[in-house]
C-alpha positions in Angstrom: -24.5 -128.7 -99.7 -21.5 -126.6 -99.0 -20.1 -124.9 -102.1 -17.0 -123.3 -100.6 -15.3 -122.2 -97.4 -13.8 -118.7 -97.2 -11.5 -117.5 -94.4 -9.3 -114.5 -93.7 -7.0 -113.9 -90.8 -8.0 -117.2 -89.1 -5.2 -118.8 -87.0 -2.3 -119.5 -89.3 -4.1 -118.3 -92.5 -3.3 -114.6 -92.9 -4.6 -113.9 -96.4 -8.1 -114.4 -97.7 -8.5 -118.0 -98.8 -11.4 -119.7 -100.7 -11.6 -123.5 -100.5 -14.1 -125.0 -103.0 -16.0 -128.1 -101.7 -18.2 -130.4 -103.6 -20.0 -133.7 -103.2 -17.8 -136.7 -102.4 -14.6 -137.2 -100.4 -12.2 -134.3 -99.9 -8.9 -134.9 -98.2 -6.6 -132.3 -96.5 -3.0 -133.4 -96.0 0.2 -131.9 -94.8 2.9 -132.3 -92.2 2.4 -131.9 -88.5 2.0 -128.3 -87.5 1.3 -127.1 -91.1 -2.2 -125.8 -90.1 -4.4 -128.4 -91.8 -6.6 -128.9 -88.8 -7.2 -125.1 -88.7 -9.6 -125.7 -91.7 -11.7 -128.0 -89.4 -11.6 -125.3 -86.7 -12.7 -122.6 -89.2 -15.7 -124.7 -90.2 -16.7 -125.1 -86.5 -16.1 -121.3 -86.0 -18.5 -120.2 -88.8 -21.1 -122.8 -87.7 -21.3 -120.9 -84.3 -19.2 -123.0 -82.0 -18.6 -121.0 -78.8 -15.9 -123.1 -77.0 -12.4 -121.8 -77.7 -10.9 -124.9 -76.2 -12.7 -127.2 -78.6 -11.1 -125.1 -81.4 -7.6 -125.6 -79.8 -7.4 -122.0 -78.4 -7.1 -120.5 -74.9 -9.7 -117.8 -75.8 -11.6 -116.8 -78.9 -9.3 -113.9 -79.8 -6.5 -116.4 -80.2 -8.3 -117.6 -83.3 -7.2 -114.3 -85.0 -3.9 -114.5 -87.1 -1.2 -113.5 -84.6 1.3 -112.2 -87.3 3.5 -115.3 -87.5 7.2 -114.3 -87.8 7.6 -110.7 -88.6 4.1 -109.9 -89.8 1.6 -107.6 -88.2 -1.3 -109.4 -86.3 -4.6 -109.2 -88.1 -7.2 -106.8 -86.6 -10.0 -109.4 -87.2 -10.8 -112.8 -88.5 -13.8 -113.6 -90.7 -14.9 -117.0 -91.9 -17.7 -117.6 -94.4 -19.6 -120.7 -95.5 -21.3 -120.5 -98.9 -24.3 -123.0 -99.2 -25.9 -124.1 -102.4 -29.6 -123.0 -102.3 -30.7 -123.9 -105.9 -33.2 -126.4 -104.5 -34.5 -123.5 -102.2 -34.4 -125.6 -99.1 -33.3 -122.5 -97.2 -35.8 -119.7 -96.7 -34.1 -117.4 -99.2 -34.6 -116.5 -102.8 -30.9 -116.5 -103.7 -29.2 -119.6 -105.2 -26.4 -119.1 -102.7 -26.6 -118.3 -99.0 -23.5 -116.9 -97.4 -23.1 -117.4 -93.6 -20.3 -115.3 -92.0 -18.8 -114.9 -88.6 -16.4 -112.1 -87.7 -14.3 -111.6 -84.6 -12.2 -108.5 -83.7 -9.2 -108.2 -81.5 -11.4 -106.3 -79.0 -13.6 -109.4 -78.7 -16.5 -108.0 -80.8 -18.4 -110.8 -82.4 -20.8 -110.5 -85.3 -22.8 -112.8 -87.6 -24.1 -112.1 -91.1 -26.3 -113.9 -93.6 -25.8 -112.6 -97.2 -24.1 -109.6 -95.7 -27.0 -108.7 -93.4 -26.1 -108.6 -89.7 -28.0 -111.2 -87.6 -27.7 -113.0 -84.3 -26.1 -116.3 -83.5 -29.6 -117.7 -82.9 -30.7 -116.8 -86.4 -27.6 -118.5 -87.8 -28.2 -121.7 -85.8 -31.9 -121.7 -86.8 -31.0 -121.3 -90.5 -28.4 -124.1 -90.3 -30.9 -126.4 -88.7 -32.8 -126.5 -92.0 -29.8 -128.4 -93.5 -28.9 -130.4 -90.3 -25.7 -128.4 -89.7 -24.7 -128.5 -86.0 -21.3 -127.4 -84.8 -21.7 -129.8 -81.9 -23.1 -132.6 -84.0 -21.7 -136.2 -84.3 -20.8 -135.6 -87.9 -17.9 -133.3 -86.9 -15.1 -135.2 -85.3 -12.2 -133.0 -84.4 -8.6 -133.9 -83.8 -8.3 -136.3 -80.8 -12.0 -136.5 -80.4 -12.6 -139.9 -82.0 -12.0 -142.0 -78.9 -14.3 -139.8 -76.9 -17.1 -142.1 -78.0 -15.3 -144.9 -76.3 -14.1 -143.0 -73.2 -17.3 -141.2 -72.5 -19.7 -142.1 -69.7 -22.3 -144.7 -70.8 -25.1 -142.3 -70.0 -23.5 -139.6 -72.3 -23.2 -142.3 -75.0 -26.9 -143.2 -74.6 -27.7 -139.5 -74.9 -26.2 -139.6 -78.4 -29.0 -142.0 -79.3 -31.4 -139.6 -77.6 -30.3 -136.8 -79.9 -30.5 -138.7 -83.2 -33.8 -140.3 -82.2 -35.3 -136.8 -81.6 -36.6 -137.8 -78.2 -35.2 -134.5 -77.0 -38.4 -133.2 -78.4 -40.2 -135.4 -76.0 -37.9 -134.2 -73.2 -38.9 -130.6 -74.1 -42.5 -131.6 -74.0 -42.0 -133.4 -70.7 -40.1 -130.5 -69.3 -42.9 -128.1 -70.3 -45.4 -130.5 -68.9 -43.4 -130.7 -65.6 -43.4 -126.9 -65.4 -47.1 -126.9 -66.1 -47.4 -129.6 -63.4 -45.4 -127.4 -60.9 -47.7 -124.5 -61.7 -50.8 -126.6 -61.2 -49.4 -128.1 -58.0 -48.5 -124.7 -56.7 -52.0 -123.5 -57.5 -53.5 -126.6 -55.9 -51.5 -125.9 -52.7 -52.4 -122.3 -52.7 -56.1 -123.2 -53.2 -56.0 -125.8 -50.4 -54.6 -123.1 -48.0 -57.2 -120.6 -49.2 -60.0 -123.2 -49.1 -59.0 -124.2 -45.6 -59.2 -120.6 -44.4 -62.5 -120.1 -46.2 -63.9 -123.3 -44.8 -63.1 -122.2 -41.2 -64.7 -118.8 -41.9 -67.7 -120.6 -43.6 -68.1 -122.9 -40.6 -68.1 -119.9 -38.2 -70.5 -118.0 -40.5 -72.7 -121.0 -40.8 -73.3 -121.0 -37.0 -74.1 -117.3 -37.1 -76.4 -117.9 -40.1 -78.3 -120.7 -38.4 -78.7 -118.5 -35.3 -80.0 -115.7 -37.5 -82.4 -118.0 -39.3 -83.6 -119.5 -36.0 -84.0 -115.9 -34.7 -86.1 -115.0 -37.7 -88.2 -118.1 -37.4 -88.8 -117.3 -33.7 -89.5 -113.7 -34.5 -92.1 -114.8 -37.1 -93.5 -117.2 -34.6 -93.6 -114.4 -32.1 -95.3 -112.0 -34.5 -97.8 -114.7 -35.4 -98.5 -115.6 -31.8 -98.9 -111.9 -30.9 -101.2 -111.4 -33.8 -103.4 -114.4 -32.8 -103.3 -113.3 -29.2 -104.3 -109.7 -30.0 -106.9 -111.0 -32.4 -108.3 -113.3 -29.7 -108.4 -110.4 -27.2 -110.0 -108.2 -29.8 -112.7 -110.8 -30.4 -113.3 -111.2 -26.7 -113.6 -107.5 -26.1 -115.9 -107.1 -29.1 -118.1 -109.8 -27.5 -117.9 -108.0 -24.2 -118.8 -104.7 -25.9 -121.8 -106.4 -27.5 -122.9 -107.7 -24.1 -122.7 -104.2 -22.7 -124.7 -102.8 -25.6 -127.3 -105.5 -25.0 -127.5 -104.7 -21.3 -127.6 -101.0 -22.0 -130.5 -101.5 -24.4 -132.4 -103.5 -21.8 -131.8 -100.8 -19.1 -132.8 -98.1 -21.4 -136.1 -100.0 -22.1 -136.7 -100.3 -18.4 -136.0 -96.6 -18.0 -138.6 -95.8 -20.6 -141.1 -98.0 -18.7 -140.2 -96.3 -15.4 -140.7 -92.9 -17.0 -144.1 -93.9 -18.2 -145.1 -95.2 -14.8 -143.8 -92.1 -13.1 -145.8 -89.9 -15.6 -149.0 -91.9 -14.9 -148.5 -91.6 -11.1 -147.9 -87.9 -11.4 -151.1 -87.4 -13.5 -153.2 -89.3 -11.1 -151.7 -87.4 -8.2 -152.6 -84.1 -9.9 -156.2 -85.3 -10.2 -156.4 -86.3 -6.5 -154.9 -83.0 -5.4 -157.5 -81.1 -7.6 -160.2 -83.1 -5.8 -158.6 -82.3 -2.5 -158.7 -78.6 -3.4 -162.6 -78.9 -4.0 -163.0 -80.5 -0.6 -161.0 -77.8 1.0 -163.3 -75.2 -0.7 -166.3 -77.0 0.9 -164.6 -77.0 4.2 -164.0 -73.3 4.0 -167.6 -72.8 3.1 -168.9 -75.0 5.9 -166.4 -74.5 8.7 -164.4 -71.4 8.4 -161.5 -70.2 6.3 -158.9 -70.0 9.2 -159.4 -73.6 10.2 -159.2 -74.7 6.6 -156.1 -72.6 6.0 -154.5 -74.0 9.1 -155.4 -77.5 8.0 -154.1 -76.8 4.5 -150.9 -75.5 5.9 -150.5 -78.5 8.2 -151.1 -80.8 5.3 -148.7 -78.8 3.1 -146.1 -78.9 5.8 -146.6 -82.7 6.3 -146.3 -83.1 2.5 -143.2 -80.9 2.3 -141.5 -82.8 5.2 -142.3 -86.1 3.4 -141.0 -84.7 0.1 -137.8 -83.4 1.7 -137.3 -86.8 3.3 -137.7 -88.4 -0.1 -135.3 -85.8 -1.6 -132.7 -86.5 1.1 -133.0 -90.3 0.5 -132.7 -89.7 -3.3 -129.7 -87.5 -3.0 -128.0 -89.8 -0.6 -128.5 -92.6 -3.1 -127.0 -90.4 -5.8 -124.0 -89.6 -3.5 -123.5 -93.4 -3.0 -123.6 -93.9 -6.7 -121.1 -91.0 -7.3 -118.8 -92.5 -4.7 -118.8 -95.7 -6.7 -118.1 -93.9 -10.0 -115.2 -92.0 -8.4 -113.7 -95.2 -7.0 -114.0 -96.8 -10.5 -112.5 -93.9 -12.3 -109.7 -93.7 -9.8 -108.9 -97.4 -10.5 -109.1 -96.7 -14.3 -106.9 -93.7 -14.4 -103.7 -95.7 -14.7 -105.1 -97.8 -17.6 -105.8 -94.8 -19.9 -102.2 -94.4 -21.1 -101.8 -93.5 -24.8 -102.5 -96.5 -27.0 -99.5 -95.5 -29.1 -97.2 -95.5 -26.1 -98.5 -98.8 -24.9 -97.9 -100.4 -28.3 -94.3 -99.1 -28.3 -93.8 -100.5 -24.8 -94.9 -103.9 -26.0 -92.5 -103.8 -29.0 -89.4 -102.1 -27.7 -87.6 -102.2 -24.4 -86.6 -98.9 -22.8 -89.9 -97.0 -23.4 -90.9 -95.3 -20.0 -94.2 -93.6 -20.9 -95.6 -90.2 -21.8 -94.6 -87.1 -19.8 -98.1 -86.8 -18.4 -97.9 -90.3 -17.0 -94.7 -89.8 -15.1 -95.7 -87.1 -12.5 -98.4 -86.2 -10.0 -99.6 -82.7 -9.0 -101.9 -81.1 -6.4 -105.3 -80.6 -8.0 -105.2 -76.8 -7.5 -102.2 -76.6 -9.8 -103.4 -79.1 -12.3 -104.9 -76.6 -14.8 -101.7 -74.4 -14.6 -99.3 -77.4 -15.1 -101.4 -78.7 -18.0 -101.2 -75.3 -19.7 -97.5 -75.1 -18.9 -96.8 -78.4 -20.5 -99.0 -78.0 -23.5 -98.3 -80.6 -26.2 -95.2 -81.7 -24.3 -97.5 -83.5 -21.9 -97.8 -86.2 -24.7 -94.0 -86.5 -25.4 -92.8 -90.0 -24.9 -89.8 -90.6 -22.5 -87.3 -93.3 -23.6 -84.0 -94.6 -22.1 -81.6 -93.3 -24.8 -81.3 -92.0 -28.4 -81.0 -95.5 -29.8 -84.4 -96.5 -28.4 -85.8 -93.2 -29.8 -84.5 -94.0 -33.3 -85.9 -97.6 -33.1 -89.3 -96.1 -32.0 -89.3 -93.7 -34.9 -88.4 -96.5 -37.3 -91.2 -98.7 -35.9 -93.8 -96.0 -36.3 -92.7 -95.3 -39.8 -92.6 -99.0 -40.8 -96.0 -99.7 -39.3 -97.5 -96.4 -40.5 -98.8 -95.6 -37.0 -98.3 -91.9 -37.0 -95.7 -89.6 -35.4 -94.5 -88.8 -31.9 -91.8 -86.8 -30.1 -89.3 -88.8 -28.0 -87.2 -87.5 -25.1 -84.0 -89.7 -24.5 -83.2 -89.5 -20.7 -79.5 -89.5 -21.4 -79.7 -86.5 -23.8 -82.4 -84.0 -22.8 -81.4 -81.2 -20.6 -83.2 -78.0 -19.5 -82.6 -74.9 -17.4 -83.0 -75.0 -13.7 -85.4 -72.2 -12.5 -84.0 -69.5 -10.4 -85.7 -69.0 -7.0 -88.2 -66.1 -7.1 -90.7 -64.7 -4.7 -93.1 -61.8 -4.6 -96.8 -61.0 -4.8 -98.7 -63.3 -7.1 -95.7 -65.8 -7.6 -96.7 -69.3 -6.5 -93.4 -70.9 -7.4 -91.4 -72.6 -10.3 -93.6 -75.1 -12.1 -90.9 -77.8 -11.8 -91.1 -77.6 -8.0 -94.9 -78.1 -8.0 -94.9 -81.5 -9.6 -93.7 -84.8 -8.1 -91.7 -87.3 -10.2 -88.9 -90.0 -10.0 -85.5 -88.3 -9.7 -84.2 -90.1 -12.8 -86.7 -87.9 -14.8 -85.2 -84.7 -13.4 -83.7 -83.6 -16.7 -86.9 -84.5 -18.6 -89.0 -82.1 -16.4 -86.3 -79.4 -16.5 -86.6 -79.6 -20.3 -90.5 -79.6 -20.5 -91.1 -77.0 -17.7 -87.8 -75.1 -17.9 -88.0 -71.5 -16.4 -91.8 -71.6 -16.1 -93.3 -70.0 -13.0 -96.9 -70.6 -11.7 -98.6 -67.4 -10.6 -102.0 -66.7 -9.0 -103.0 -64.5 -11.9 -101.4 -62.5 -14.8 -102.8 -59.2 -13.5 -100.9 -59.5 -10.2 -97.6 -60.0 -12.0 -98.0 -57.8 -15.1 -94.7 -56.1 -14.3 -92.9 -59.4 -15.0 -94.6 -60.0 -18.4 -91.8 -60.3 -21.0 -89.2 -61.2 -18.4 -90.4 -64.7 -17.3 -92.5 -67.5 -18.7 -95.5 -67.5 -16.4 -98.7 -69.6 -16.2 -101.7 -68.6 -14.1 -103.7 -71.0 -11.9 -106.6 -70.8 -14.4 -104.3 -71.7 -17.3 -103.4 -68.3 -18.9 -99.8 -68.2 -20.3 -97.4 -65.3 -20.6 -94.4 -66.2 -22.7 -90.9 -64.6 -22.1 -91.2 -63.1 -25.6 -94.2 -61.1 -24.3 -96.9 -63.2 -26.1 -99.9 -63.9 -23.9 -102.3 -66.8 -24.4 -105.6 -67.1 -22.4 -109.4 -67.1 -22.3 -111.9 -69.8 -21.8 -110.5 -73.3 -22.1 -112.6 -76.4 -22.4 -110.7 -79.1 -20.6 -110.5 -82.5 -22.0 -112.3 -85.1 -20.0 -109.5 -87.1 -18.8 -110.0 -89.6 -16.0 -108.8 -87.0 -13.4 -111.1 -84.3 -14.8 -114.1 -86.7 -14.6 -113.3 -87.5 -11.0 -113.2 -83.8 -10.2 -116.6 -83.3 -11.8 -118.1 -86.2 -9.8 -116.5 -84.9 -6.6 -118.0 -81.5 -7.3 -121.4 -83.0 -7.9 -121.2 -85.0 -4.7 -120.2 -81.9 -2.7 -123.1 -80.1 -4.3 -125.5 -82.9 -3.3 -124.2 -82.8 0.3 -124.8 -79.0 0.4 -128.3 -79.5 -1.0 -129.0 -82.2 1.6 -127.9 -79.8 4.3 -130.2 -77.1 3.0 -133.1 -79.6 2.8 -132.5 -80.8 6.3 -132.5 -77.2 7.5 -135.7 -76.5 5.7 -137.3 -79.7 7.1 -136.3 -78.6 10.6 -138.1 -75.3 10.0 -141.1 -77.1 8.6 -141.4 -79.3 11.6 -141.4 -76.3 14.0 -144.0 -74.6 11.8 -146.1 -77.9 11.8 -146.1 -78.1 15.6 -147.3 -74.5 15.8 -150.1 -75.0 13.3 -151.4 -78.1 15.1 -151.7 -76.0 18.2 -153.7 -73.4 16.3 -155.9 -76.1 14.8 -156.8 -77.5 18.2 -157.7 -74.0 19.5 -160.2 -73.4 16.7 -162.2 -76.4 18.0 -164.5 -76.7 15.1 -165.3 -80.1 13.8 -166.0 -80.8 10.2 -166.0 -84.5 10.5 -167.8 -85.4 7.2 -165.6 -83.4 5.0 -162.7 -84.0 7.2 -162.9 -87.8 7.0 -163.3 -87.6 3.2 -160.5 -85.2 3.1 -158.3 -87.4 5.3 -159.1 -90.4 3.1 -158.3 -88.4 0.0 -155.2 -87.1 1.7 -154.3 -90.7 2.5 -154.7 -91.6 -1.2 -152.7 -88.7 -2.2 -150.0 -89.6 0.2 -150.0 -93.2 -1.2 -149.8 -91.8 -4.7 -146.9 -89.6 -3.7 -145.2 -92.6 -2.2 -145.9 -94.6 -5.4 -144.7 -91.7 -7.5 -141.5 -91.4 -5.4 -141.0 -95.2 -5.7 -141.2 -94.8 -9.5 -138.8 -91.8 -9.2 -136.4 -93.9 -7.2 -136.7 -96.8 -9.6 -136.1 -94.4 -12.5 -133.1 -93.0 -10.7 -131.7 -96.5 -10.0 -132.1 -97.4 -13.7 -130.3 -94.1 -14.6 -127.5 -95.0 -12.3 -127.3 -98.5 -13.7 -127.2 -97.0 -17.2 -124.4 -94.7 -16.0 -122.5 -97.6 -14.6 -122.9 -99.5 -17.8 -121.8 -96.6 -19.9 -118.6 -96.2 -17.8 -117.9 -99.9 -18.2 -118.6 -99.7 -21.9 -116.2 -96.7 -22.1 -113.5 -98.8 -20.5 -114.2 -101.6 -22.9 -114.3 -99.1 -25.8 -110.9 -97.7 -24.7 -109.4 -101.2 -24.6 -111.0 -102.0 -28.0 -109.4 -98.8 -29.5 -106.0 -99.7 -28.1 -106.3 -103.2 -29.5 -107.4 -101.9 -32.9 -104.4 -99.6 -33.0 -102.1 -102.5 -32.1 -103.7 -104.7 -34.7 -102.8 -102.2 -37.5 -99.3 -103.6 -37.7 -100.7 -107.1 -38.4 -102.9 -105.9 -41.3 -103.1 -108.4 -44.1 -102.3 -111.4 -41.9 -104.6 -114.4 -41.5 -105.4 -114.7 -37.8 -107.4 -117.1 -35.6 -108.8 -117.2 -32.1 -106.7 -119.2 -29.7 -106.4 -120.2 -26.1 -105.1 -116.8 -24.7 -103.6 -118.2 -21.5 -101.7 -120.9 -23.4 -100.5 -118.3 -26.0 -99.3 -116.0 -23.2 -97.1 -118.8 -21.9 -95.9 -119.6 -25.4 -95.1 -115.9 -26.0 -92.9 -115.8 -22.9 -91.1 -119.0 -24.0 -90.4 -117.6 -27.5 -89.0 -114.4 -26.0 -86.8 -116.3 -23.7 -85.5 -118.4 -26.6 -84.8 -115.2 -28.6 -83.0 -113.6 -25.6 -80.7 -116.7 -25.4 -79.4 -116.3 -28.9 -79.1 -112.5 -28.9 -77.1 -110.6 -30.1 -77.8 -111.9 -33.6 -75.8 -111.0 -36.7 -78.6 -110.8 -39.3 -76.2 -110.0 -42.1 -74.7 -113.5 -41.6 -77.5 -115.1 -43.8 -76.5 -113.1 -46.8 -72.8 -113.2 -46.0 -73.0 -117.0 -45.7 -74.8 -117.2 -49.0 -72.0 -115.1 -50.7 -69.2 -116.9 -48.9 -70.7 -120.4 -49.7 -70.9 -119.4 -53.4 -67.3 -118.2 -53.2 -66.3 -121.5 -51.6 -68.1 -123.5 -54.2 -66.3 -121.4 -56.9 -63.0 -122.3 -55.2 -64.1 -125.9 -55.0 -64.9 -125.9 -58.7 -61.5 -124.4 -59.4 -59.9 -127.0 -57.2 -61.7 -129.8 -59.1 -60.6 -128.3 -62.4 -57.0 -128.0 -61.2 -57.1 -131.7 -60.1 -58.4 -132.6 -63.5 -55.6 -130.5 -65.1 -53.1 -132.2 -62.9 -54.3 -135.6 -63.9 -54.2 -134.6 -67.6 -50.6 -133.4 -67.2 -49.6 -136.6 -65.4 -51.3 -138.7 -68.1 -49.6 -136.6 -70.7 -46.2 -137.2 -69.0 -46.8 -140.9 -68.8 -47.8 -140.9 -72.5 -44.6 -139.0 -73.4 -42.5 -141.5 -71.5 -44.1 -144.4 -73.3 -43.6 -142.8 -76.7 -40.1 -141.7 -75.8 -39.2 -145.2 -74.8 -40.7 -146.7 -77.9 -38.9 -144.2 -80.2 -35.6 -144.8 -78.4 -35.8 -148.5 -78.5 -36.5 -148.4 -82.3 -33.4 -146.3 -82.8 -31.3 -148.4 -80.5 -32.3 -151.6 -82.2 -31.4 -150.2 -85.6 -28.1 -148.6 -84.5 -27.2 -151.8 -82.6 -27.9 -153.9 -85.7 -25.8 -151.5 -87.9 -22.9 -151.5 -85.3 -22.8 -155.3 -85.2 -22.8 -155.4 -89.0 -20.2 -152.6 -89.5 -17.7 -153.7 -86.8 -16.5 -156.9 -88.7 -15.9 -154.8 -91.8 -13.4 -152.7 -89.9 -12.0 -155.6 -87.8 -12.0 -158.7 -89.9 -13.7 -161.6 -88.0 -14.2 -159.2 -85.1 -17.5 -158.9 -83.2 -19.1 -155.8 -81.6 -22.2 -155.5 -79.5 -24.2 -152.5 -78.1 -26.2 -153.2 -74.9 -28.3 -151.1 -72.4 -27.5 -150.9 -68.7 -31.2 -151.1 -67.9 -33.3 -153.0 -70.4 -36.5 -152.3 -68.5 -36.0 -148.6 -68.3 -33.4 -147.8 -70.9 -33.6 -144.0 -70.4 -32.6 -144.3 -66.8 -29.3 -146.1 -67.6 -26.4 -145.9 -70.1 -25.3 -147.5 -73.3 -22.3 -149.9 -73.2 -20.1 -151.4 -76.0 -18.5 -154.8 -76.0 -15.9 -155.4 -78.7 -14.0 -158.4 -79.8 -11.3 -157.5 -82.4 -10.2 -160.3 -84.8 -9.3 -163.4 -82.8 -10.0 -161.9 -79.4 -12.6 -162.8 -76.8 -15.4 -160.2 -76.4 -14.3 -157.9 -73.6 -14.9 -154.4 -72.2 -13.6 -151.2 -73.8 -11.0 -150.6 -71.1 -8.9 -153.6 -72.3 -8.7 -152.5 -75.9 -5.6 -151.0 -77.5 -5.5 -147.4 -78.9 -6.1 -148.6 -82.5 -8.9 -151.0 -81.4 -10.6 -148.2 -79.6 -10.5 -146.1 -82.8 -11.9 -149.0 -84.8 -14.7 -149.5 -82.3 -15.4 -145.7 -82.2 -15.5 -145.5 -86.0 -17.9 -148.5 -86.2 -20.1 -146.6 -83.7 -19.9 -143.4 -85.8 -20.7 -145.3 -89.1 -23.6 -147.0 -87.4 -25.0 -143.6 -86.4 -24.4 -142.4 -90.0 -26.3 -145.4 -91.4 -29.3 -144.7 -89.2 -29.3 -140.9 -89.7 -27.0 -139.8 -92.6 -25.7 -136.2 -92.5 -25.1 -134.1 -95.6 -21.6 -133.1 -94.5 -18.9 -134.7 -92.4 -15.6 -133.3 -90.9 -13.2 -136.0 -89.8 -10.0 -134.6 -88.4 -7.2 -137.3 -88.2 -9.6 -140.0 -87.0 -7.3 -142.5 -88.7 -4.1 -141.4 -87.0 -4.0 -144.5 -84.7 -4.8 -147.0 -87.5 -2.3 -149.3 -89.2 -2.1 -149.7 -93.0 -4.7 -152.5 -93.2 -7.1 -150.9 -90.8 -6.7 -147.6 -92.6 -7.7 -149.2 -95.9 -10.7 -150.9 -94.4 -11.7 -147.6 -92.9 -11.4 -145.6 -96.2 -13.2 -148.3 -98.1 -16.1 -148.3 -95.6 -16.0 -144.5 -95.6 -16.4 -144.2 -99.4 -19.1 -146.9 -99.4 -21.2 -145.5 -96.6 -20.8 -141.8 -97.1 -20.7 -141.7 -100.9 -23.8 -139.5 -101.0 -22.5 -137.0 -98.5 -19.8 -134.3 -98.4 -16.8 -135.6 -96.4 -13.8 -133.5 -95.4 -11.0 -135.7 -94.0 -7.9 -134.3 -92.5 -5.2 -137.0 -92.7 -1.5 -137.7 -93.5 -2.2 -141.4 -94.3 -1.2 -142.0 -98.0 -3.5 -145.0 -98.3 -6.4 -142.9 -97.2 -5.5 -139.9 -99.5 -5.4 -142.1 -102.6 -9.2 -142.7 -102.2 -10.0 -138.9 -102.1 -11.9 -137.2 -104.9 -10.2 -133.9 -104.1 -7.0 -133.2 -102.4 -5.7 -130.1 -100.6 -2.2 -129.8 -99.3 -1.2 -127.5 -96.5 2.3 -126.4 -95.7 3.9 -123.9 -93.3 6.1 -121.1 -94.7 9.2 -119.7 -93.1 7.1 -116.6 -92.1 4.9 -118.8 -90.0 1.8 -118.7 -92.3 -0.1 -121.6 -93.9 -0.4 -122.1 -97.6 -3.0 -124.3 -99.4 -2.6 -126.1 -102.7 -5.6 -128.0 -104.3 -5.9 -130.9 -106.7 -8.8 -132.8 -108.3 -7.8 -136.5 -108.1 -9.8 -137.4 -111.2 -7.7 -135.1 -113.4 -4.6 -136.6 -111.9 -5.8 -140.1 -112.8 -6.5 -139.0 -116.4 -2.9 -137.7 -116.7 -1.5 -140.9 -115.2 0.0 -139.2 -112.2 0.6 -140.6 -108.8 1.1 -139.3 -105.2 4.2 -140.1 -103.3 
């Protein structure tokens, strides 16, 4: 409840003025222009009203006392409203709460609560505790009463919105709509992002599937290669076992042949000893010369026979050596390093070892081998990427180490032409190779010169890098390396040894043939001498001839055993060479199998798997290049997409929740509004006849189905008239209708305080009395401040304040308690 209103320098009130207010009906009277409505304006001002026009001023500073006639204008205006807080409805401990508003001529505005400076918002928030609102329907200023009639139907319906409190639902709906906008915006953004992610995911999925297919093919390739190698390994192991078996059989035969040869030799020695006895008898019986000649003839015959056997044996050995040489020459290209072969199988761009990429005249072979040294085993590859891949492969498969020479990177010095005693030439010029390996051989041979011997060029030691034909090395630094060198038995060195053996055998055959020729000449001579002796020792001679025949047979037999033994030895040699080839292949396969260690393998159809291997490689080449990272990237991107999809689902759920909430708000809002409308409409229909006897008033909605989308209309029928629209009512009838509407609102939602400024100005005497009677009846529990100059109305007031204008242009106020006047028997004229 308001206890009093205090104002200073407000409009026509220059001095500080305190107006006590209490429960009941307070009337303010005075002539036109006396300033009585300024009290209503002062209440609106202190309650925080911001529109100067609504307080009948052009601008807010015009609310400050302007000096009247002859006085100085006030520097400021201040209005205070003192509220009763004994019930502690306001959040203050004091029994009184003073709300003040001050305005200076400079336009400075300030608000205070109990003297403490606050903001307008704090004032409005405080007043809301007691339902004070400067723009509320409980404050009707001068000329505003018919606004309820003249206003737009929608604005009139919004009055019911305000008193029903559905603005709270509007706030909730507005917030929900904002939330919906946010959700919709996020959904749109998410749809765009998900669309882009989906395109990327689709592209990545193709790459991922290619990568997975490639991995499957690679695994299938590895498995096929493993099984193929395993099959080859088993086959070659079987082949090796067969060779071992054959070799064992041949070695058994050799042992038998050796035994037979030994027996034949022993028997021959016995026969020859017997022959020696017969010769002794022949000497005793027939003469030493004849016997000597006979012995020499027999010796020469035997020697010729032996030489012929030797020639045949050596020719057989030469034939065997020619076969070995041919085989080794065919095998030399297959003895490439197993390591290099494995890399060639695994990685494209591996050319081979340095030693496999050149040829050289045999007479320079030792020198070139020494010049190259370990570089002979360096592996030549296409480029540095291939080299790095090879190193990685060896490391991953734990297959050892190697040095790689990328063709596109290695370079070496070109030797300068040199000549002189002992200099054969630059090493690089003495080897033949493909021109694309030119930089490789410049690198491995560099400025190396081949010389006949270091002794011949000792003056150049320390100036050039030189290698002698027998393999001694003189470095440019001055260091000399030489001595005996045991050469490794490579395929080419074995061929050289066999060629030397064959040449030696040819030389030996030549010598034997020469010796045979000499023996034949000597035999002819001895036969002539024997015939000249003419002595006949037939008995011993026949025996001797028979014995000699046996000896010759034994020699033939022994030679046959020797030939058989040699043939077996050659066969064993052949088998050992074949076994060496098989062993080399077995070693290569065992090295290649190391990378498949730990796998389960099985024997398969090798030819079928070779075809399958080619088909798999073709499939892999079709889908290359492959982005192997796509598998993990797809996994991550798919998880991201699923995360976005979950967010999208949640946003959709949020959207649906917001829409359901808005729908629920609308339903509640409509229900609350219709409840208020029904009650206000009922009150209006009941109150209207009390203001207009026998009259009839009706409130109705423009849209009954959706009341909040339309307006609120009024139909009124003053006493004796047909119900009609508001536009046909007279001024007084409009006021009566407006007052009925105001009272209906008051009956539904009573206010603690009312300001009614000349609302009865258009009413006649009878209508004024009905108005004041209804006012005192309906608002008896509220504070009512009525500004009027109607005597009938004033008589019903509990308190009366009179306002008059002085000659100086200032307003004066006189107050009176009407109950005291009644006690004294007074009356108001």
